matplotlib code that plots the C-alpha trace (Angstrom):
import matplotlib.pyplot as plt

x = [-86.8, -88.1, -84.2, -83.0, -85.1, -83.9, -80.5, -81.2, -82.6, -80.1, -77.4, -78.9, -79.5, -75.5, -74.8, -77.6, -75.8, -72.1, -73.3, -72.9, -75.8, -76.4, -76.3, -79.2, -81.1, -82.9, -85.8, -87.6, -90.7, -93.0, -96.6, -99.2, -102.5, -104.9, -106.5, -108.1, -106.5, -109.2, -106.7, -103.2, -100.4, -97.5, -94.4, -91.8, -89.7, -86.1, -85.2, -87.5, -87.6, -83.7, -83.8, -84.8, -83.1, -84.3, -80.9, -79.9, -81.0, -79.9, -78.1, -76.2, -72.3, -70.0, -66.6, -68.0, -69.9, -73.7, -73.7, -77.6, -76.7, -74.3, -76.9, -74.6, -74.9, -79.0, -78.6, -81.6, -82.8, -86.8, -86.5, -84.6, -83.2, -81.3, -84.4, -84.7, -88.3, -91.1, -92.1, -95.2, -97.1, -100.2, -103.7, -106.0, -103.3, -103.9, -102.9, -100.8, -99.3, -95.9, -94.5, -90.5, -90.2, -86.5, -84.7, -83.8, -81.0, -82.6, -79.8, -78.9, -81.7, -84.4, -87.2, -89.9, -91.7, -91.7, -88.0, -88.1, -90.6, -90.7, -93.4, -94.2, -96.9, -96.5, -99.0, -99.2, -101.2, -102.0, -101.3, -97.6, -94.6, -93.4, -94.5, -94.0, -93.1, -94.2, -92.2, -94.3, -92.9, -94.1, -97.4, -98.4, -99.4, -99.0, -98.3, -95.5, -93.5, -90.3, -87.9, -85.6, -84.0, -84.5, -83.5, -84.1, -86.6, -89.8, -93.0, -91.7, -92.6, -89.9, -89.7, -89.7, -86.7, -87.4, -86.4, -89.2, -91.6, -90.2, -90.8, -93.3, -95.9, -96.7, -97.2, -99.3, -101.3, -102.0, -103.6, -105.7, -106.9, -108.1, -109.5, -111.9, -112.2, -113.8, -115.9, -117.3, -118.0, -117.8, -115.6, -112.2, -111.1, -108.4, -105.2, -101.5, -99.0, -94.8, -93.2, -93.4, -95.2]
y = [97.1, 100.9, 101.8, 99.4, 99.8, 103.5, 102.5, 100.3, 103.2, 105.8, 103.1, 102.8, 106.5, 107.0, 104.5, 106.1, 109.0, 108.2, 107.9, 109.8, 112.2, 110.8, 107.3, 108.2, 109.8, 113.8, 115.3, 114.6, 115.5, 117.0, 116.4, 118.7, 117.5, 119.2, 122.4, 123.8, 121.4, 120.0, 117.5, 116.6, 119.7, 118.1, 119.9, 119.0, 121.8, 120.8, 124.3, 124.1, 120.5, 119.8, 122.6, 120.5, 117.0, 115.1, 114.0, 117.1, 116.7, 115.2, 112.4, 113.6, 114.7, 116.3, 116.2, 114.6, 117.7, 118.1, 120.2, 120.5, 123.1, 125.5, 128.8, 129.6, 126.0, 125.6, 124.7, 122.2, 122.4, 122.8, 122.7, 125.3, 122.8, 125.8, 126.9, 123.5, 122.2, 124.9, 124.3, 126.7, 126.9, 129.1, 126.9, 126.6, 126.6, 125.3, 122.0, 119.5, 116.5, 116.3, 114.0, 114.2, 111.8, 110.7, 109.5, 106.4, 104.4, 100.6, 98.9, 100.3, 100.6, 98.0, 98.1, 99.4, 102.2, 103.4, 103.5, 106.7, 108.7, 111.1, 112.1, 115.2, 117.6, 121.3, 124.2, 127.7, 131.0, 132.8, 136.1, 135.3, 134.8, 131.8, 127.9, 124.7, 121.1, 118.1, 114.7, 112.3, 108.8, 105.4, 106.7, 108.5, 105.4, 104.6, 108.6, 108.2, 105.6, 107.1, 104.2, 106.3, 108.1, 108.4, 111.6, 110.8, 113.5, 112.2, 113.4, 117.2, 120.3, 122.5, 125.5, 125.8, 127.3, 130.8, 128.7, 126.7, 129.9, 131.5, 128.6, 126.0, 127.7, 130.7, 127.5, 125.8, 129.2, 129.9, 126.3, 126.3, 130.1, 128.6, 125.6, 127.7, 130.1, 127.2, 125.4, 128.9, 129.7, 128.1, 130.9, 129.6, 126.3, 124.1, 124.4, 122.7, 124.1, 122.7, 125.6, 129.1, 131.6]
z = [73.0, 71.9, 72.5, 70.8, 67.6, 68.1, 68.0, 64.7, 63.1, 64.3, 62.6, 59.4, 59.4, 59.2, 56.8, 54.4, 55.1, 54.1, 50.9, 48.5, 47.0, 43.7, 45.2, 47.2, 44.7, 44.0, 44.4, 40.9, 41.8, 44.9, 45.3, 47.6, 48.8, 51.4, 52.2, 49.2, 46.5, 44.7, 43.2, 44.2, 43.0, 41.2, 41.1, 38.5, 37.3, 38.7, 39.0, 41.7, 43.0, 43.2, 45.5, 48.2, 49.6, 52.4, 53.1, 54.9, 58.8, 62.1, 61.7, 58.6, 58.6, 56.6, 57.9, 60.4, 62.0, 62.0, 58.8, 59.1, 62.6, 60.6, 59.2, 56.4, 55.1, 54.3, 50.7, 49.6, 53.6, 53.5, 57.1, 58.8, 61.0, 62.6, 64.3, 66.1, 67.1, 67.1, 70.4, 69.7, 66.5, 65.8, 65.6, 62.3, 59.6, 57.0, 56.4, 53.5, 53.3, 51.3, 49.4, 47.7, 45.2, 44.6, 41.6, 43.0, 40.8, 41.4, 41.9, 44.6, 46.7, 47.8, 44.6, 46.7, 45.9, 49.6, 49.6, 46.6, 48.8, 51.3, 53.3, 55.4, 56.8, 55.9, 57.5, 57.1, 58.1, 54.7, 56.2, 58.1, 56.3, 57.8, 57.8, 59.4, 59.1, 61.1, 60.6, 61.3, 63.1, 63.5, 65.6, 62.6, 60.5, 57.1, 55.9, 58.8, 57.1, 55.5, 55.6, 53.3, 56.0, 60.1, 61.1, 65.1, 65.7, 63.9, 65.8, 65.8, 64.2, 62.7, 60.8, 57.1, 55.5, 53.3, 50.3, 50.5, 51.3, 48.2, 45.8, 46.9, 49.2, 46.0, 44.1, 46.8, 47.4, 43.9, 43.0, 46.5, 44.9, 41.4, 42.9, 45.4, 42.5, 40.3, 42.9, 43.6, 39.8, 36.6, 35.4, 36.3, 35.6, 37.8, 36.7, 37.2, 38.1, 37.7, 37.0, 37.6, 34.9]

ax = plt.figure().add_subplot(projection="3d")
ax.plot(x, y, z, "-o")
ax.set_aspect("equal")
plt.show()
């Protein structure tokens, strides 16, 4: 039974991945919740959010080749797929839930909000340059439900890309610092960041 479910999901991934990217929807918003954030950080700046796509990774092929394994073709990646699974990572990292919101054509996909978002876990060490992403699977409950695409490697940790660390992590760190300052002193208000200043 478990094998047949995996086969069906892999087939669905192949079918979904064969559609042109615009039909599947671009990233229109990234939400971050977690360590040190009093409220959800919403990133809507197109120059940032459109740099990342969920439609890249295992199960997606270009010219019948697994494009995610080409280290020269990393555009759109937030997971560093060529590095593979992160077998080990430090303990006690800052933990965040990240949701990618997609601009979906309602005529081409089921009219459920679940199909227009993709959830992952992001962790990083403030003293290190790299971070990690966890792709939740069916065993991870509601947050692990990602019907938009199934990569077949869910339930594993991966390395983040330099692009994510350069564009998104500073926003998370800035808001985390602002939230900490706002709770420890009334001198700095909490603020929302949607673009670089």
